[in-house]
C-alpha positions as CSV (number, residue, x, y, z in Angstrom):
1,M,12.9,-4.0,-20.8
2,R,11.3,-7.1,-20.9
3,S,12.1,-8.7,-24.0
4,F,10.6,-10.2,-26.9
5,L,6.8,-8.3,-26.1
6,S,6.2,-5.3,-27.2
7,A,3.8,-2.3,-26.4
8,A,1.7,-2.9,-28.7
9,L,1.2,-6.3,-27.5
10,L,0.7,-5.9,-24.1
11,L,-2.8,-4.9,-23.5
12,V,-3.7,-2.7,-20.2
13,T,-6.4,-2.3,-19.7
14,S,-9.0,-0.3,-18.2
15,A,-10.9,0.2,-15.0
16,A,-13.5,-2.8,-14.7
17,A,-16.9,-1.8,-16.1
18,H,-18.8,-0.5,-13.0
19,A,-19.9,-3.1,-10.8
20,E,-21.4,-2.6,-7.3
21,P,-18.4,-2.2,-4.3
22,L,-18.1,-5.3,-2.8
23,G,-19.4,-3.8,0.4
24,V,-17.0,-6.0,2.2
25,L,-14.1,-4.7,5.0
26,G,-11.2,-7.5,5.4
27,R,-8.0,-6.9,7.4
28,G,-5.1,-6.8,4.8
29,V,-3.5,-3.7,2.0
30,F,-4.6,-0.7,2.5
31,P,-7.5,-0.9,3.8
32,D,-8.7,2.4,2.8
33,L,-9.5,1.1,-0.7
34,D,-11.5,-2.2,0.4
35,A,-14.7,0.1,0.2
36,Q,-14.2,0.7,-4.0
37,V,-13.5,-2.6,-4.4
38,S,-16.3,-4.2,-6.9
39,L,-16.3,-7.9,-8.6
40,P,-18.7,-8.3,-11.7
41,P,-21.8,-11.2,-11.5
42,P,-20.6,-14.5,-10.6
43,Q,-20.8,-16.4,-14.1
44,V,-21.8,-19.5,-12.0
45,R,-23.9,-22.5,-13.7
46,P,-26.7,-22.8,-10.8
47,E,-26.3,-26.3,-11.1
48,H,-22.3,-25.9,-9.2
49,A,-23.6,-23.1,-7.2
50,S,-23.8,-23.6,-3.0
51,T,-23.3,-20.3,0.1
52,V,-21.6,-20.3,2.4
53,I,-23.5,-17.9,5.5
54,D,-20.5,-16.8,8.1
55,P,-22.8,-15.0,11.3
56,R,-19.4,-14.2,12.8
57,H,-18.3,-12.4,10.2
58,K,-21.2,-11.0,9.1
59,L,-20.6,-12.4,5.5
60,L,-22.0,-14.4,2.7
61,V,-19.5,-16.7,0.4
62,L,-20.9,-17.4,-3.1
63,W,-19.5,-20.9,-4.0
64,E,-18.8,-23.4,-7.2
65,D,-18.3,-26.2,-6.6
66,D,-14.2,-26.0,-4.8
67,R,-13.7,-22.2,-5.7
68,P,-14.6,-19.3,-3.8
69,V,-16.3,-17.0,-6.5
70,K,-17.6,-13.8,-4.4
71,V,-18.0,-12.3,-0.8
72,Y,-21.2,-10.1,-0.1
73,P,-22.3,-9.1,3.5
74,F,-24.8,-10.2,5.5
75,P,-27.4,-10.3,5.9
76,L,-27.9,-9.5,1.4
77,R,-28.7,-6.1,0.2
78,P,-31.2,-5.7,-2.2
79,A,-28.9,-5.8,-5.3
80,D,-27.1,-8.8,-4.2
81,A,-30.0,-10.6,-3.2
82,A,-31.1,-9.9,-7.0
83,E,-28.4,-11.1,-8.1
84,L,-27.9,-14.0,-6.8
85,A,-31.4,-15.3,-6.5
86,P,-31.2,-16.6,-10.5
87,L,-27.9,-19.0,-8.6
88,T,-28.7,-20.2,-5.2
89,A,-32.7,-20.8,-5.5
90,G,-33.2,-24.3,-4.6
91,R,-29.1,-25.0,-4.1
92,P,-26.9,-25.9,-0.9
93,Q,-26.9,-23.7,1.7
94,R,-24.3,-23.7,4.7
95,V,-24.7,-21.7,8.3
96,L,-21.2,-21.9,10.1
97,G,-21.6,-22.5,13.8
98,A,-19.9,-20.0,16.1
99,R,-16.7,-22.6,16.3
100,D,-17.2,-23.9,12.4
101,P,-13.5,-22.5,10.1
102,V,-13.6,-20.5,6.9
103,P,-14.1,-22.8,4.7
104,G,-11.4,-22.4,1.9
105,G,-9.0,-21.0,5.3
106,D,-8.9,-17.5,6.4
107,R,-5.3,-16.6,7.9
108,D,-5.9,-13.7,9.0
109,D,-9.4,-14.3,10.1
110,D,-12.2,-11.9,8.1
111,G,-14.4,-14.5,6.6
112,I,-13.1,-14.2,3.8
113,P,-11.7,-17.0,2.3
114,D,-7.7,-17.6,1.7
115,A,-7.8,-17.6,-2.3
116,L,-11.1,-15.2,-2.3
117,D,-8.9,-13.0,-0.2
118,I,-6.0,-12.7,-2.7
119,L,-7.8,-11.7,-5.2
120,V,-9.3,-9.2,-3.5
121,G,-5.5,-8.3,-2.5
122,A,-4.4,-7.9,-6.6
123,K,-8.2,-6.0,-7.2
124,K,-6.8,-3.4,-4.6
125,L,-3.2,-2.8,-6.2
126,V,-4.8,-2.0,-9.3
127,L,-7.1,0.5,-7.8
128,N,-3.7,1.8,-6.2
129,G,-1.7,2.5,-9.1
130,A,1.8,2.1,-8.4
131,S,3.8,2.6,-10.6
132,Y,7.0,0.5,-11.7
133,G,10.1,1.1,-9.4
134,G,12.7,0.3,-6.6
135,D,15.6,-1.8,-6.3
136,Y,17.5,-2.9,-2.7
137,I,15.3,-0.4,0.3
138,E,14.8,-1.3,3.6
139,M,12.4,-1.2,5.4
140,P,10.1,-2.8,8.5
141,Y,10.2,-6.8,8.9
142,P,8.1,-8.4,9.3
143,G,5.2,-6.8,7.5
144,G,7.5,-4.5,5.8
145,D,6.6,-2.7,2.4
146,V,8.6,0.2,-0.1
147,P,6.2,2.8,-0.6
148,R,3.2,2.1,-1.8
149,T,3.8,4.3,-4.9
150,M,5.9,1.7,-5.9
151,G,6.8,-1.9,-6.6
152,V,8.3,-4.8,-9.1
153,C,6.9,-7.8,-10.0
154,T,7.7,-9.7,-6.7
155,D,5.8,-6.5,-4.1
156,V,2.4,-7.0,-6.7
157,V,2.3,-11.3,-4.8
158,V,3.7,-9.8,-1.4
159,R,1.1,-7.3,-1.3
160,A,-2.2,-9.6,-2.7
161,L,-0.9,-12.1,-0.5
162,R,-0.5,-9.8,2.4
163,N,-4.8,-9.4,2.1
164,A,-5.1,-12.8,2.8
165,G,-2.4,-13.1,5.8
166,I,0.3,-14.2,4.3
167,D,3.4,-12.6,5.3
168,L,6.2,-13.6,2.5
169,Q,8.2,-11.9,4.0
170,R,8.5,-13.2,7.0
171,E,7.4,-16.7,5.9
172,L,10.2,-16.8,3.2
173,Y,12.8,-15.5,6.2
174,V,11.8,-18.7,8.3
175,D,12.0,-20.7,5.9
176,I,15.3,-20.1,4.7
177,A,16.4,-20.6,7.7
178,R,14.4,-24.1,8.2
179,A,15.7,-25.2,5.4
180,P,18.1,-23.8,3.8
181,R,19.5,-26.2,1.1
182,A,16.0,-25.7,-0.7
183,Y,17.3,-21.9,-2.0
184,P,20.9,-22.3,-2.4
185,M,20.8,-18.7,-4.5
186,V,20.6,-17.3,-0.4
187,K,23.7,-17.0,0.8
188,R,22.8,-15.1,3.8
189,R,19.1,-14.0,4.7
190,D,18.1,-10.7,4.4
191,P,14.7,-9.2,4.6
192,N,14.8,-6.2,2.6
193,I,15.0,-8.1,-0.6
194,D,15.0,-12.1,0.0
195,H,10.8,-11.9,-0.8
196,R,11.3,-9.8,-3.9
197,R,13.3,-11.7,-6.6
198,V,11.5,-14.2,-8.6
199,R,13.7,-16.9,-8.2
200,T,14.7,-16.4,-4.6
201,I,10.6,-16.9,-3.8
202,L,10.0,-19.9,-6.5
203,P,10.5,-22.6,-3.8
204,W,8.8,-21.3,-1.2
205,F,5.7,-21.7,-3.8
206,E,6.6,-25.2,-4.6
207,R,7.2,-25.9,-0.7
208,H,3.6,-24.2,1.2
209,F,0.9,-24.0,-2.4
210,G,-0.9,-26.4,-4.5
211,A,1.1,-26.5,-7.9
212,H,-0.8,-26.1,-11.2
213,G,-0.3,-27.1,-14.6
214,T,0.9,-24.2,-16.5
215,D,-1.4,-24.2,-20.0
216,P,-4.1,-21.3,-19.5
217,H,-6.6,-23.8,-22.1
218,R,-6.5,-26.7,-21.0
219,A,-10.3,-26.9,-19.3
220,D,-9.6,-30.1,-16.6
221,D,-7.1,-27.7,-14.5
222,P,-8.4,-24.3,-15.1
223,F,-6.5,-21.0,-14.3
224,R,-8.9,-19.4,-11.3
225,P,-8.5,-15.8,-10.2
226,G,-5.8,-15.8,-7.2
227,D,-3.7,-18.4,-8.6
228,I,0.1,-17.0,-8.8
229,L,2.2,-17.3,-11.9
230,F,5.3,-17.2,-12.6
231,M,6.6,-16.6,-16.4
232,D,9.3,-16.5,-18.6
233,T,9.8,-13.0,-20.1
234,Y,13.4,-14.3,-21.4
235,P,13.3,-17.5,-23.7
236,A,16.7,-17.1,-24.0
237,R,17.5,-17.5,-21.1
238,P,15.6,-20.1,-19.1
239,G,12.9,-20.2,-16.4
240,P,10.9,-17.3,-14.4
241,E,11.5,-14.1,-14.3
242,H,8.6,-11.9,-13.9
243,V,5.5,-13.0,-11.6
244,G,1.4,-12.4,-11.0
245,V,-1.5,-12.8,-9.8
246,V,-4.6,-14.6,-12.3
247,S,-7.7,-12.0,-12.2
248,D,-11.3,-12.5,-12.6
249,R,-11.5,-10.8,-15.7
250,I,-11.5,-12.5,-19.3
251,G,-8.9,-10.0,-21.9
252,A,-9.5,-10.0,-25.6
253,S,-7.3,-12.7,-25.7
254,G,-10.4,-15.1,-24.1
255,L,-7.8,-15.7,-21.6
256,P,-7.3,-13.9,-18.1
257,L,-5.6,-11.5,-17.0
258,V,-2.6,-11.2,-15.2
259,V,-1.9,-8.0,-12.1
260,N,1.2,-7.5,-12.2
261,N,3.6,-4.8,-12.6
262,W,5.1,-5.3,-16.1
263,T,8.3,-3.1,-15.8
264,V,9.7,0.6,-16.4
265,G,7.1,3.1,-17.6
266,Y,4.1,0.9,-16.6
267,K,1.9,0.8,-13.3
268,E,0.3,-2.2,-11.3
269,S,-3.1,-3.4,-13.4
270,E,-4.2,-6.0,-15.2
271,M,-2.6,-7.0,-18.7
272,D,-3.2,-9.2,-21.5
273,L,-0.3,-12.1,-20.8
274,L,-1.3,-15.4,-21.0
275,P,-1.6,-15.2,-25.0
276,D,2.3,-14.4,-25.9
277,V,4.3,-15.0,-22.4
278,P,4.8,-18.5,-21.2
279,V,3.4,-19.8,-17.7
280,T,6.4,-21.4,-16.3
281,H,4.6,-22.0,-12.8
282,R,1.2,-22.1,-10.8
283,F,0.1,-22.1,-7.7
284,R,-2.8,-22.0,-5.8
285,V,-3.6,-21.4,-1.9
286,R,-4.4,-24.2,0.4
């Protein structure tokens, strides 16, 4: 059990307020849940808004400066057009050519920018609601996973990244061979478990994602949906023991919720962890 947080301090949030399903089909984890994923109306100041239309994937992505906020099927459904109208009227609009890359990266070529794809993956995990559990389990490689009814905190990150076409199991296995000195904790590579250990995956994120500040109150480097968090749940033993994904929802604390699988007795869910659990590292796909 995590050390210093009582159940009373951990707000396990209920399902998101009703919003229309995105209506967008990706190429990632748990495709049977795609039709249930919803994101709330975007809270974007119009002067910071722009849109990118992708005719090849039949999608429109709303951006806030350099951040992808929400994806819509294109042509727009009437409700989506009404939602976007006050944000995008008179604002820049870009139409991608047939060979133009998707802004923000698109590793799985589904038209959804990677950071937004990670968030959508995390939202599917909340819908999936896997129970905490699962020690050493043999699995296929690459693309292996434990049964979707179970998982530990690292499985949340593995699955969310896989929704964006990033197979952390494979990426880590290859990277350990490429740079073994970056992984002194690994004596012999094991694709069944290495990617499911918090401190083993940390060097991979340090090497391949962009590092950001760890203070959730800093306005100049805000926590963004889809960011990957490493957290210290045992203050007497420095270093991270827990990981999660920043949600698009704000908790009762006024800080973003974290999609995670906390410990025994919990399920994949969005929780108000940031007021009480120190963040040791934060990373963003680049």
